[in-house]
N, CA, C and O atoms as a Tripos MOL2 file, in Angstrom:
@<TRIPOS>MOLECULE
protein
  280   279    70     0     0
PROTEIN
NO_CHARGES

@<TRIPOS>ATOM
      1 N          46.9970  -52.4780  -51.6440 N.3       1 UNK1
      2 CA         47.0200  -51.7320  -52.8860 C.3       1 UNK1
      3 C          47.4750  -50.3120  -52.6000 C.2       1 UNK1
      4 O          48.6570  -50.0730  -52.3550 O.2       1 UNK1
      5 N          46.5420  -49.3700  -52.6310 N.am      2 UNK2
      6 CA         46.9100  -47.9730  -52.4290 C.3       2 UNK2
      7 C          46.5760  -47.5170  -51.0240 C.2       2 UNK2
      8 O          46.3640  -46.3260  -50.7940 O.2       2 UNK2
      9 N          46.5250  -48.4520  -50.0720 N.am      3 UNK3
     10 CA         46.1550  -48.0920  -48.7160 C.3       3 UNK3
     11 C          47.2250  -47.2450  -48.0470 C.2       3 UNK3
     12 O          46.9340  -46.5270  -47.0900 O.2       3 UNK3
     13 N          48.4700  -47.3160  -48.5380 N.am      4 UNK4
     14 CA         49.5440  -46.5210  -47.9690 C.3       4 UNK4
     15 C          49.7840  -45.2980  -48.8480 C.2       4 UNK4
     16 O          50.8360  -45.1630  -49.4740 O.2       4 UNK4
     17 N          48.7980  -44.4150  -48.8840 N.am      5 UNK5
     18 CA         48.8980  -43.2200  -49.7210 C.3       5 UNK5
     19 C          50.0700  -42.3750  -49.2590 C.2       5 UNK5
     20 O          50.2260  -42.1150  -48.0660 O.2       5 UNK5
     21 N          50.8840  -41.9520  -50.1940 N.am      6 UNK6
     22 CA         52.0730  -41.1780  -49.8900 C.3       6 UNK6
     23 C          51.8230  -39.6850  -50.0030 C.2       6 UNK6
     24 O          52.6010  -38.8890  -49.4770 O.2       6 UNK6
     25 N          50.7460  -39.2890  -50.6840 N.am      7 UNK7
     26 CA         50.4310  -37.8780  -50.8780 C.3       7 UNK7
     27 C          49.5370  -37.3700  -49.7480 C.2       7 UNK7
     28 O          48.7260  -38.1190  -49.2050 O.2       7 UNK7
     29 N          49.6910  -36.0970  -49.4010 N.am      8 UNK8
     30 CA         48.7230  -35.4920  -48.4780 C.3       8 UNK8
     31 C          47.3380  -35.4910  -49.1390 C.2       8 UNK8
     32 O          47.2320  -35.3700  -50.3590 O.2       8 UNK8
     33 N          46.2990  -35.6230  -48.3480 N.am      9 UNK9
     34 CA         44.9430  -35.7120  -48.9040 C.3       9 UNK9
     35 C          44.5640  -34.5170  -49.7620 C.2       9 UNK9
     36 O          43.7770  -34.6560  -50.6980 O.2       9 UNK9
     37 N          45.1110  -33.3390  -49.4580 N.am     10 UNK10
     38 CA         44.7520  -32.1740  -50.2750 C.3      10 UNK10
     39 C          45.3880  -32.2140  -51.6620 C.2      10 UNK10
     40 O          45.0610  -31.3870  -52.5130 O.2      10 UNK10
     41 N          46.2930  -33.1670  -51.9010 N.am     11 UNK11
     42 CA         46.9170  -33.3070  -53.2130 C.3      11 UNK11
     43 C          46.3820  -34.5090  -53.9870 C.2      11 UNK11
     44 O          46.7230  -34.6900  -55.1560 O.2      11 UNK11
     45 N          45.5510  -35.3310  -53.3530 N.am     12 UNK12
     46 CA         45.0170  -36.5220  -54.0070 C.3      12 UNK12
     47 C          43.9170  -36.1090  -54.9820 C.2      12 UNK12
     48 O          43.0400  -35.3140  -54.6460 O.2      12 UNK12
     49 N          43.9770  -36.6590  -56.1890 N.am     13 UNK13
     50 CA         42.9420  -36.4020  -57.1850 C.3      13 UNK13
     51 C          41.9380  -37.5430  -57.0910 C.2      13 UNK13
     52 O          42.2970  -38.7110  -57.2410 O.2      13 UNK13
     53 N          40.6780  -37.1960  -56.8430 N.am     14 UNK14
     54 CA         39.6270  -38.1960  -56.7360 C.3      14 UNK14
     55 C          38.8080  -38.2220  -58.0140 C.2      14 UNK14
     56 O          38.5160  -37.1770  -58.5960 O.2      14 UNK14
     57 N          38.4390  -39.4250  -58.4490 N.am     15 UNK15
     58 CA         37.6230  -39.6050  -59.6460 C.3      15 UNK15
     59 C          36.2540  -40.1350  -59.2620 C.2      15 UNK15
     60 O          36.1110  -40.8580  -58.2770 O.2      15 UNK15
     61 N          35.2500  -39.7710  -60.0440 N.am     16 UNK16
     62 CA         33.9180  -40.3290  -59.8580 C.3      16 UNK16
     63 C          33.9010  -41.7410  -60.4360 C.2      16 UNK16
     64 O          34.8160  -42.1390  -61.1570 O.2      16 UNK16
     65 N          32.8610  -42.4830  -60.1170 N.am     17 UNK17
     66 CA         32.7050  -43.8360  -60.6570 C.3      17 UNK17
     67 C          32.6530  -43.7810  -62.1870 C.2      17 UNK17
     68 O          33.2480  -44.6260  -62.8550 O.2      17 UNK17
     69 N          31.9570  -42.8100  -62.7360 N.am     18 UNK18
     70 CA         31.8600  -42.6790  -64.1940 C.3      18 UNK18
     71 C          33.2310  -42.4040  -64.8050 C.2      18 UNK18
     72 O          33.5570  -42.9530  -65.8580 O.2      18 UNK18
     73 N          34.0370  -41.5630  -64.1590 N.am     19 UNK19
     74 CA         35.3740  -41.2780  -64.6680 C.3      19 UNK19
     75 C          36.2760  -42.5140  -64.6070 C.2      19 UNK19
     76 O          37.0470  -42.7740  -65.5310 O.2      19 UNK19
     77 N          36.1750  -43.2700  -63.5180 N.am     20 UNK20
     78 CA         36.9500  -44.5080  -63.3960 C.3      20 UNK20
     79 C          36.5380  -45.4900  -64.4940 C.2      20 UNK20
     80 O          37.3910  -46.1250  -65.1150 O.2      20 UNK20
     81 N          35.2370  -45.6120  -64.7300 N.am     21 UNK21
     82 CA         34.7450  -46.5110  -65.7770 C.3      21 UNK21
     83 C          35.2990  -46.1150  -67.1390 C.2      21 UNK21
     84 O          35.6460  -46.9790  -67.9440 O.2      21 UNK21
     85 N          35.3830  -44.8220  -67.4000 N.am     22 UNK22
     86 CA         35.9310  -44.3410  -68.6720 C.3      22 UNK22
     87 C          37.4090  -44.6840  -68.7940 C.2      22 UNK22
     88 O          37.8550  -45.1660  -69.8360 O.2      22 UNK22
     89 N          38.1700  -44.4360  -67.7270 N.am     23 UNK23
     90 CA         39.6050  -44.7240  -67.7430 C.3      23 UNK23
     91 C          39.8530  -46.2210  -67.9560 C.2      23 UNK23
     92 O          40.7340  -46.6100  -68.7230 O.2      23 UNK23
     93 N          39.0650  -47.0510  -67.2680 N.am     24 UNK24
     94 CA         39.2640  -48.4990  -67.3420 C.3      24 UNK24
     95 C          38.5430  -49.1430  -68.5320 C.2      24 UNK24
     96 O          38.7600  -50.3130  -68.8460 O.2      24 UNK24
     97 N          37.6840  -48.3560  -69.1850 N.am     25 UNK25
     98 CA         36.8720  -48.8560  -70.3030 C.3      25 UNK25
     99 C          36.0120  -50.0480  -69.8970 C.2      25 UNK25
    100 O          35.9690  -51.0810  -70.5660 O.2      25 UNK25
    101 N          35.3300  -49.8530  -68.7670 N.am     26 UNK26
    102 CA         34.3790  -50.8450  -68.2600 C.3      26 UNK26
    103 C          33.0980  -50.1090  -67.8860 C.2      26 UNK26
    104 O          33.0350  -48.8810  -67.9560 O.2      26 UNK26
    105 N          32.0880  -50.8590  -67.4910 N.am     27 UNK27
    106 CA         30.8320  -50.2250  -67.0850 C.3      27 UNK27
    107 C          30.9460  -49.6810  -65.6610 C.2      27 UNK27
    108 O          31.8290  -50.0750  -64.8990 O.2      27 UNK27
    109 N          30.0400  -48.7740  -65.3230 N.am     28 UNK28
    110 CA         30.0020  -48.2460  -63.9640 C.3      28 UNK28
    111 C          29.7100  -49.3590  -62.9730 C.2      28 UNK28
    112 O          30.2260  -49.3360  -61.8560 O.2      28 UNK28
    113 N          28.8930  -50.3330  -63.3580 N.am     29 UNK29
    114 CA         28.5760  -51.4530  -62.4670 C.3      29 UNK29
    115 C          29.8410  -52.2390  -62.1160 C.2      29 UNK29
    116 O          29.9930  -52.6920  -60.9810 O.2      29 UNK29
    117 N          30.7390  -52.4010  -63.0750 N.am     30 UNK30
    118 CA         31.9970  -53.0970  -62.8060 C.3      30 UNK30
    119 C          32.8110  -52.3380  -61.7720 C.2      30 UNK30
    120 O          33.4110  -52.9460  -60.8850 O.2      30 UNK30
    121 N          32.8380  -51.0180  -61.8790 N.am     31 UNK31
    122 CA         33.5570  -50.1970  -60.9010 C.3      31 UNK31
    123 C          32.9200  -50.3500  -59.5280 C.2      31 UNK31
    124 O          33.6280  -50.5150  -58.5340 O.2      31 UNK31
    125 N          31.5920  -50.2980  -59.4580 N.am     32 UNK32
    126 CA         30.9140  -50.4940  -58.1710 C.3      32 UNK32
    127 C          31.2610  -51.8490  -57.5710 C.2      32 UNK32
    128 O          31.4730  -51.9510  -56.3630 O.2      32 UNK32
    129 N          31.3220  -52.8850  -58.3930 N.am     33 UNK33
    130 CA         31.6740  -54.2200  -57.8940 C.3      33 UNK33
    131 C          33.0910  -54.2380  -57.3360 C.2      33 UNK33
    132 O          33.3410  -54.8310  -56.2860 O.2      33 UNK33
    133 N          34.0170  -53.5880  -58.0350 N.am     34 UNK34
    134 CA         35.4000  -53.5170  -57.5570 C.3      34 UNK34
    135 C          35.4900  -52.7720  -56.2320 C.2      34 UNK34
    136 O          36.2500  -53.1640  -55.3460 O.2      34 UNK34
    137 N          34.7200  -51.7050  -56.0940 N.am     35 UNK35
    138 CA         34.7160  -50.9280  -54.8500 C.3      35 UNK35
    139 C          34.1160  -51.7540  -53.7180 C.2      35 UNK35
    140 O          34.7020  -51.8380  -52.6380 O.2      35 UNK35
    141 N          32.9620  -52.3620  -53.9500 N.am     36 UNK36
    142 CA         32.2790  -53.1240  -52.8940 C.3      36 UNK36
    143 C          33.0480  -54.3770  -52.4950 C.2      36 UNK36
    144 O          32.9480  -54.8240  -51.3520 O.2      36 UNK36
    145 N          33.8130  -54.9510  -53.4210 N.am     37 UNK37
    146 CA         34.5900  -56.1490  -53.0990 C.3      37 UNK37
    147 C          35.9080  -55.8090  -52.4020 C.2      37 UNK37
    148 O          36.5900  -56.6960  -51.8890 O.2      37 UNK37
    149 N          36.2630  -54.5250  -52.3850 N.am     38 UNK38
    150 CA         37.4920  -54.0990  -51.7350 C.3      38 UNK38
    151 C          38.7080  -54.1170  -52.6480 C.2      38 UNK38
    152 O          39.8140  -53.8260  -52.1950 O.2      38 UNK38
    153 N          38.5350  -54.4480  -53.9110 N.am     39 UNK39
    154 CA         39.6510  -54.4700  -54.8460 C.3      39 UNK39
    155 C          40.0900  -53.0610  -55.2510 C.2      39 UNK39
    156 O          41.2350  -52.8510  -55.6520 O.2      39 UNK39
    157 N          39.1810  -52.1100  -55.1440 N.am     40 UNK40
    158 CA         39.4750  -50.7290  -55.5020 C.3      40 UNK40
    159 C          39.0520  -49.8470  -54.3270 C.2      40 UNK40
    160 O          37.8650  -49.7630  -54.0130 O.2      40 UNK40
    161 N          40.0160  -49.1880  -53.6770 N.am     41 UNK41
    162 CA         39.6650  -48.3530  -52.5290 C.3      41 UNK41
    163 C          38.8630  -47.1220  -52.9570 C.2      41 UNK41
    164 O          39.0690  -46.5800  -54.0430 O.2      41 UNK41
    165 N          37.9640  -46.6980  -52.1010 N.am     42 UNK42
    166 CA         37.1380  -45.5290  -52.3990 C.3      42 UNK42
    167 C          36.6770  -44.8970  -51.0990 C.2      42 UNK42
    168 O          36.6870  -45.5260  -50.0410 O.2      42 UNK42
    169 N          36.2760  -43.6440  -51.2040 N.am     43 UNK43
    170 CA         35.6480  -42.9780  -50.0740 C.3      43 UNK43
    171 C          34.2100  -42.6790  -50.4690 C.2      43 UNK43
    172 O          33.8870  -42.5440  -51.6490 O.2      43 UNK43
    173 N          33.3720  -42.5820  -49.4760 N.am     44 UNK44
    174 CA         31.9680  -42.2850  -49.7370 C.3      44 UNK44
    175 C          31.7270  -40.8170  -49.4340 C.2      44 UNK44
    176 O          32.0870  -40.3230  -48.3650 O.2      44 UNK44
    177 N          31.1160  -40.1290  -50.3820 N.am     45 UNK45
    178 CA         30.7410  -38.7280  -50.2170 C.3      45 UNK45
    179 C          29.2410  -38.6770  -50.4270 C.2      45 UNK45
    180 O          28.7630  -38.7100  -51.5610 O.2      45 UNK45
    181 N          28.4980  -38.5950  -49.3310 N.am     46 UNK46
    182 CA         27.0400  -38.6700  -49.4450 C.3      46 UNK46
    183 C          26.6410  -40.0400  -49.9520 C.2      46 UNK46
    184 O          26.9400  -41.0530  -49.3200 O.2      46 UNK46
    185 N          25.9730  -40.0740  -51.0820 N.am     47 UNK47
    186 CA         25.5750  -41.3520  -51.6800 C.3      47 UNK47
    187 C          26.4980  -41.7630  -52.8160 C.2      47 UNK47
    188 O          26.2550  -42.7690  -53.4840 O.2      47 UNK47
    189 N          27.5550  -40.9920  -53.0390 N.am     48 UNK48
    190 CA         28.4690  -41.2410  -54.1500 C.3      48 UNK48
    191 C          29.8030  -41.7750  -53.6380 C.2      48 UNK48
    192 O          30.1370  -41.6320  -52.4620 O.2      48 UNK48
    193 N          30.5520  -42.3870  -54.5370 N.am     49 UNK49
    194 CA         31.8930  -42.8430  -54.2270 C.3      49 UNK49
    195 C          32.9000  -42.0080  -55.0020 C.2      49 UNK49
    196 O          32.6260  -41.5400  -56.1070 O.2      49 UNK49
    197 N          34.0690  -41.8310  -54.4000 N.am     50 UNK50
    198 CA         35.1860  -41.1870  -55.0710 C.3      50 UNK50
    199 C          36.3800  -42.1200  -54.9140 C.2      50 UNK50
    200 O          36.6440  -42.6460  -53.8340 O.2      50 UNK50
    201 N          37.0880  -42.3090  -56.0120 N.am     51 UNK51
    202 CA         38.2210  -43.2310  -56.0380 C.3      51 UNK51
    203 C          39.4880  -42.4270  -56.2980 C.2      51 UNK51
    204 O          39.5250  -41.6230  -57.2300 O.2      51 UNK51
    205 N          40.5270  -42.6300  -55.4890 N.am     52 UNK52
    206 CA         41.7820  -41.9350  -55.7590 C.3      52 UNK52
    207 C          42.3340  -42.3470  -57.1260 C.2      52 UNK52
    208 O          42.3950  -43.5350  -57.4440 O.2      52 UNK52
    209 N          42.7300  -41.3730  -57.9200 N.am     53 UNK53
    210 CA         43.2220  -41.6500  -59.2660 C.3      53 UNK53
    211 C          44.4000  -42.6200  -59.2420 C.2      53 UNK53
    212 O          44.4880  -43.5170  -60.0800 O.2      53 UNK53
    213 N          45.3040  -42.4380  -58.2820 N.am     54 UNK54
    214 CA         46.4710  -43.3190  -58.1900 C.3      54 UNK54
    215 C          46.0540  -44.7630  -57.9170 C.2      54 UNK54
    216 O          46.7180  -45.6910  -58.3800 O.2      54 UNK54
    217 N          44.9640  -44.9670  -57.1720 N.am     55 UNK55
    218 CA         44.4850  -46.3220  -56.8870 C.3      55 UNK55
    219 C          44.0330  -47.0190  -58.1650 C.2      55 UNK55
    220 O          44.2160  -48.2280  -58.3130 O.2      55 UNK55
    221 N          43.4470  -46.2670  -59.0780 N.am     56 UNK56
    222 CA         43.0270  -46.8340  -60.3670 C.3      56 UNK56
    223 C          44.2550  -47.2710  -61.1500 C.2      56 UNK56
    224 O          44.2850  -48.3740  -61.6970 O.2      56 UNK56
    225 N          45.2650  -46.4140  -61.2070 N.am     57 UNK57
    226 CA         46.4850  -46.7570  -61.9360 C.3      57 UNK57
    227 C          47.1950  -47.9520  -61.2920 C.2      57 UNK57
    228 O          47.7030  -48.8300  -61.9890 O.2      57 UNK57
    229 N          47.2240  -47.9760  -59.9570 N.am     58 UNK58
    230 CA         47.8390  -49.1050  -59.2530 C.3      58 UNK58
    231 C          47.0930  -50.4020  -59.5470 C.2      58 UNK58
    232 O          47.7130  -51.4340  -59.8030 O.2      58 UNK58
    233 N          45.7760  -50.3520  -59.5110 N.am     59 UNK59
    234 CA         44.9690  -51.5380  -59.7790 C.3      59 UNK59
    235 C          45.2350  -52.0640  -61.1870 C.2      59 UNK59
    236 O          45.4190  -53.2660  -61.3800 O.2      59 UNK59
    237 N          45.2540  -51.1740  -62.1570 N.am     60 UNK60
    238 CA         45.4970  -51.5830  -63.5380 C.3      60 UNK60
    239 C          46.9050  -52.1650  -63.6930 C.2      60 UNK60
    240 O          47.0930  -53.1630  -64.3900 O.2      60 UNK60
    241 N          47.8790  -51.5490  -63.0520 N.am     61 UNK61
    242 CA         49.2540  -52.0340  -63.1410 C.3      61 UNK61
    243 C          49.3690  -53.4320  -62.5320 C.2      61 UNK61
    244 O          50.0180  -54.3060  -63.1060 O.2      61 UNK61
    245 N          48.7390  -53.6450  -61.3680 N.am     62 UNK62
    246 CA         48.7990  -54.9380  -60.6880 C.3      62 UNK62
    247 C          48.0030  -56.0060  -61.4040 C.2      62 UNK62
    248 O          48.2890  -57.1960  -61.2660 O.2      62 UNK62
    249 N          47.0040  -55.5940  -62.1690 N.am     63 UNK63
    250 CA         46.1460  -56.5450  -62.8670 C.3      63 UNK63
    251 C          46.6480  -56.8890  -64.2500 C.2      63 UNK63
    252 O          46.0920  -57.7620  -64.9170 O.2      63 UNK63
    253 N          47.6870  -56.2150  -64.6840 N.am     64 UNK64
    254 CA         48.2100  -56.4180  -66.0290 C.3      64 UNK64
    255 C          48.6570  -57.8710  -66.2270 C.2      64 UNK64
    256 O          49.3820  -58.4290  -65.4030 O.2      64 UNK64
    257 N          48.2180  -58.4560  -67.3120 N.am     65 UNK65
    258 CA         48.5890  -59.8140  -67.6530 C.3      65 UNK65
    259 C          49.4840  -59.7390  -68.8770 C.2      65 UNK65
    260 O          49.0170  -59.4300  -69.9730 O.2      65 UNK65
    261 N          50.7460  -60.0170  -68.6980 N.am     66 UNK66
    262 CA         51.6910  -59.9560  -69.8050 C.3      66 UNK66
    263 C          51.6470  -61.2580  -70.6170 C.2      66 UNK66
    264 O          51.3400  -62.3280  -70.0920 O.2      66 UNK66
    265 N          51.9560  -61.1370  -71.8750 N.am     67 UNK67
    266 CA         52.0120  -62.2960  -72.7450 C.3      67 UNK67
    267 C          53.4620  -62.7250  -72.8440 C.2      67 UNK67
    268 O          54.3240  -61.9690  -73.2930 O.2      67 UNK67
    269 N          53.7140  -63.9470  -72.4190 N.am     68 UNK68
    270 CA         55.0870  -64.4580  -72.4680 C.3      68 UNK68
    271 C          55.3340  -65.1190  -73.8210 C.2      68 UNK68
    272 O          54.4920  -65.8540  -74.3360 O.2      68 UNK68
    273 N          56.4910  -64.8420  -74.3740 N.am     69 UNK69
    274 CA         56.8220  -65.4690  -75.6600 C.3      69 UNK69
    275 C          57.4440  -66.8330  -75.4100 C.2      69 UNK69
    276 O          58.1780  -67.0280  -74.4410 O.2      69 UNK69
    277 N          57.1440  -67.7660  -76.2910 N.am     70 UNK70
    278 CA         57.6360  -69.1380  -76.1030 C.3      70 UNK70
    279 C          59.0260  -69.3260  -76.6530 C.2      70 UNK70
    280 O          59.5790  -70.4230  -76.5720 O.2      70 UNK70
@<TRIPOS>BOND
     1     1     2 1
     2     2     3 1
     3     3     4 2
     4     3     5 am
     5     5     6 1
     6     6     7 1
     7     7     8 2
     8     7     9 am
     9     9    10 1
    10    10    11 1
    11    11    12 2
    12    11    13 am
    13    13    14 1
    14    14    15 1
    15    15    16 2
    16    15    17 am
    17    17    18 1
    18    18    19 1
    19    19    20 2
    20    19    21 am
    21    21    22 1
    22    22    23 1
    23    23    24 2
    24    23    25 am
    25    25    26 1
    26    26    27 1
    27    27    28 2
    28    27    29 am
    29    29    30 1
    30    30    31 1
    31    31    32 2
    32    31    33 am
    33    33    34 1
    34    34    35 1
    35    35    36 2
    36    35    37 am
    37    37    38 1
    38    38    39 1
    39    39    40 2
    40    39    41 am
    41    41    42 1
    42    42    43 1
    43    43    44 2
    44    43    45 am
    45    45    46 1
    46    46    47 1
    47    47    48 2
    48    47    49 am
    49    49    50 1
    50    50    51 1
    51    51    52 2
    52    51    53 am
    53    53    54 1
    54    54    55 1
    55    55    56 2
    56    55    57 am
    57    57    58 1
    58    58    59 1
    59    59    60 2
    60    59    61 am
    61    61    62 1
    62    62    63 1
    63    63    64 2
    64    63    65 am
    65    65    66 1
    66    66    67 1
    67    67    68 2
    68    67    69 am
    69    69    70 1
    70    70    71 1
    71    71    72 2
    72    71    73 am
    73    73    74 1
    74    74    75 1
    75    75    76 2
    76    75    77 am
    77    77    78 1
    78    78    79 1
    79    79    80 2
    80    79    81 am
    81    81    82 1
    82    82    83 1
    83    83    84 2
    84    83    85 am
    85    85    86 1
    86    86    87 1
    87    87    88 2
    88    87    89 am
    89    89    90 1
    90    90    91 1
    91    91    92 2
    92    91    93 am
    93    93    94 1
    94    94    95 1
    95    95    96 2
    96    95    97 am
    97    97    98 1
    98    98    99 1
    99    99   100 2
   100    99   101 am
   101   101   102 1
   102   102   103 1
   103   103   104 2
   104   103   105 am
   105   105   106 1
   106   106   107 1
   107   107   108 2
   108   107   109 am
   109   109   110 1
   110   110   111 1
   111   111   112 2
   112   111   113 am
   113   113   114 1
   114   114   115 1
   115   115   116 2
   116   115   117 am
   117   117   118 1
   118   118   119 1
   119   119   120 2
   120   119   121 am
   121   121   122 1
   122   122   123 1
   123   123   124 2
   124   123   125 am
   125   125   126 1
   126   126   127 1
   127   127   128 2
   128   127   129 am
   129   129   130 1
   130   130   131 1
   131   131   132 2
   132   131   133 am
   133   133   134 1
   134   134   135 1
   135   135   136 2
   136   135   137 am
   137   137   138 1
   138   138   139 1
   139   139   140 2
   140   139   141 am
   141   141   142 1
   142   142   143 1
   143   143   144 2
   144   143   145 am
   145   145   146 1
   146   146   147 1
   147   147   148 2
   148   147   149 am
   149   149   150 1
   150   150   151 1
   151   151   152 2
   152   151   153 am
   153   153   154 1
   154   154   155 1
   155   155   156 2
   156   155   157 am
   157   157   158 1
   158   158   159 1
   159   159   160 2
   160   159   161 am
   161   161   162 1
   162   162   163 1
   163   163   164 2
   164   163   165 am
   165   165   166 1
   166   166   167 1
   167   167   168 2
   168   167   169 am
   169   169   170 1
   170   170   171 1
   171   171   172 2
   172   171   173 am
   173   173   174 1
   174   174   175 1
   175   175   176 2
   176   175   177 am
   177   177   178 1
   178   178   179 1
   179   179   180 2
   180   179   181 am
   181   181   182 1
   182   182   183 1
   183   183   184 2
   184   183   185 am
   185   185   186 1
   186   186   187 1
   187   187   188 2
   188   187   189 am
   189   189   190 1
   190   190   191 1
   191   191   192 2
   192   191   193 am
   193   193   194 1
   194   194   195 1
   195   195   196 2
   196   195   197 am
   197   197   198 1
   198   198   199 1
   199   199   200 2
   200   199   201 am
   201   201   202 1
   202   202   203 1
   203   203   204 2
   204   203   205 am
   205   205   206 1
   206   206   207 1
   207   207   208 2
   208   207   209 am
   209   209   210 1
   210   210   211 1
   211   211   212 2
   212   211   213 am
   213   213   214 1
   214   214   215 1
   215   215   216 2
   216   215   217 am
   217   217   218 1
   218   218   219 1
   219   219   220 2
   220   219   221 am
   221   221   222 1
   222   222   223 1
   223   223   224 2
   224   223   225 am
   225   225   226 1
   226   226   227 1
   227   227   228 2
   228   227   229 am
   229   229   230 1
   230   230   231 1
   231   231   232 2
   232   231   233 am
   233   233   234 1
   234   234   235 1
   235   235   236 2
   236   235   237 am
   237   237   238 1
   238   238   239 1
   239   239   240 2
   240   239   241 am
   241   241   242 1
   242   242   243 1
   243   243   244 2
   244   243   245 am
   245   245   246 1
   246   246   247 1
   247   247   248 2
   248   247   249 am
   249   249   250 1
   250   250   251 1
   251   251   252 2
   252   251   253 am
   253   253   254 1
   254   254   255 1
   255   255   256 2
   256   255   257 am
   257   257   258 1
   258   258   259 1
   259   259   260 2
   260   259   261 am
   261   261   262 1
   262   262   263 1
   263   263   264 2
   264   263   265 am
   265   265   266 1
   266   266   267 1
   267   267   268 2
   268   267   269 am
   269   269   270 1
   270   270   271 1
   271   271   272 2
   272   271   273 am
   273   273   274 1
   274   274   275 1
   275   275   276 2
   276   275   277 am
   277   277   278 1
   278   278   279 1
   279   279   280 2
@<TRIPOS>SUBSTRUCTURE
     1 UNK1         2 RESIDUE 1 A UNK
     2 UNK2         6 RESIDUE 1 A UNK
     3 UNK3        10 RESIDUE 1 A UNK
     4 UNK4        14 RESIDUE 1 A UNK
     5 UNK5        18 RESIDUE 1 A UNK
     6 UNK6        22 RESIDUE 1 A UNK
     7 UNK7        26 RESIDUE 1 A UNK
     8 UNK8        30 RESIDUE 1 A UNK
     9 UNK9        34 RESIDUE 1 A UNK
    10 UNK10       38 RESIDUE 1 A UNK
    11 UNK11       42 RESIDUE 1 A UNK
    12 UNK12       46 RESIDUE 1 A UNK
    13 UNK13       50 RESIDUE 1 A UNK
    14 UNK14       54 RESIDUE 1 A UNK
    15 UNK15       58 RESIDUE 1 A UNK
    16 UNK16       62 RESIDUE 1 A UNK
    17 UNK17       66 RESIDUE 1 A UNK
    18 UNK18       70 RESIDUE 1 A UNK
    19 UNK19       74 RESIDUE 1 A UNK
    20 UNK20       78 RESIDUE 1 A UNK
    21 UNK21       82 RESIDUE 1 A UNK
    22 UNK22       86 RESIDUE 1 A UNK
    23 UNK23       90 RESIDUE 1 A UNK
    24 UNK24       94 RESIDUE 1 A UNK
    25 UNK25       98 RESIDUE 1 A UNK
    26 UNK26      102 RESIDUE 1 A UNK
    27 UNK27      106 RESIDUE 1 A UNK
    28 UNK28      110 RESIDUE 1 A UNK
    29 UNK29      114 RESIDUE 1 A UNK
    30 UNK30      118 RESIDUE 1 A UNK
    31 UNK31      122 RESIDUE 1 A UNK
    32 UNK32      126 RESIDUE 1 A UNK
    33 UNK33      130 RESIDUE 1 A UNK
    34 UNK34      134 RESIDUE 1 A UNK
    35 UNK35      138 RESIDUE 1 A UNK
    36 UNK36      142 RESIDUE 1 A UNK
    37 UNK37      146 RESIDUE 1 A UNK
    38 UNK38      150 RESIDUE 1 A UNK
    39 UNK39      154 RESIDUE 1 A UNK
    40 UNK40      158 RESIDUE 1 A UNK
    41 UNK41      162 RESIDUE 1 A UNK
    42 UNK42      166 RESIDUE 1 A UNK
    43 UNK43      170 RESIDUE 1 A UNK
    44 UNK44      174 RESIDUE 1 A UNK
    45 UNK45      178 RESIDUE 1 A UNK
    46 UNK46      182 RESIDUE 1 A UNK
    47 UNK47      186 RESIDUE 1 A UNK
    48 UNK48      190 RESIDUE 1 A UNK
    49 UNK49      194 RESIDUE 1 A UNK
    50 UNK50      198 RESIDUE 1 A UNK
    51 UNK51      202 RESIDUE 1 A UNK
    52 UNK52      206 RESIDUE 1 A UNK
    53 UNK53      210 RESIDUE 1 A UNK
    54 UNK54      214 RESIDUE 1 A UNK
    55 UNK55      218 RESIDUE 1 A UNK
    56 UNK56      222 RESIDUE 1 A UNK
    57 UNK57      226 RESIDUE 1 A UNK
    58 UNK58      230 RESIDUE 1 A UNK
    59 UNK59      234 RESIDUE 1 A UNK
    60 UNK60      238 RESIDUE 1 A UNK
    61 UNK61      242 RESIDUE 1 A UNK
    62 UNK62      246 RESIDUE 1 A UNK
    63 UNK63      250 RESIDUE 1 A UNK
    64 UNK64      254 RESIDUE 1 A UNK
    65 UNK65      258 RESIDUE 1 A UNK
    66 UNK66      262 RESIDUE 1 A UNK
    67 UNK67      266 RESIDUE 1 A UNK
    68 UNK68      270 RESIDUE 1 A UNK
    69 UNK69      274 RESIDUE 1 A UNK
    70 UNK70      278 RESIDUE 1 A UNK
């Protein structure tokens, strides 16, 4: 997914779990599940997680299910 970050770390925007949940319109528990399962990369800061903003956008883009017309 976003394991090959192209930006220097000082330019990466990190989101909290609550912010990711808001962007994705899911619960915080869903975000925690995605992080723990490895589907969404994150770093641990103390007892909290931070998710790179680009990783959220990449995940959503890769998870998009298009509707094909018949």
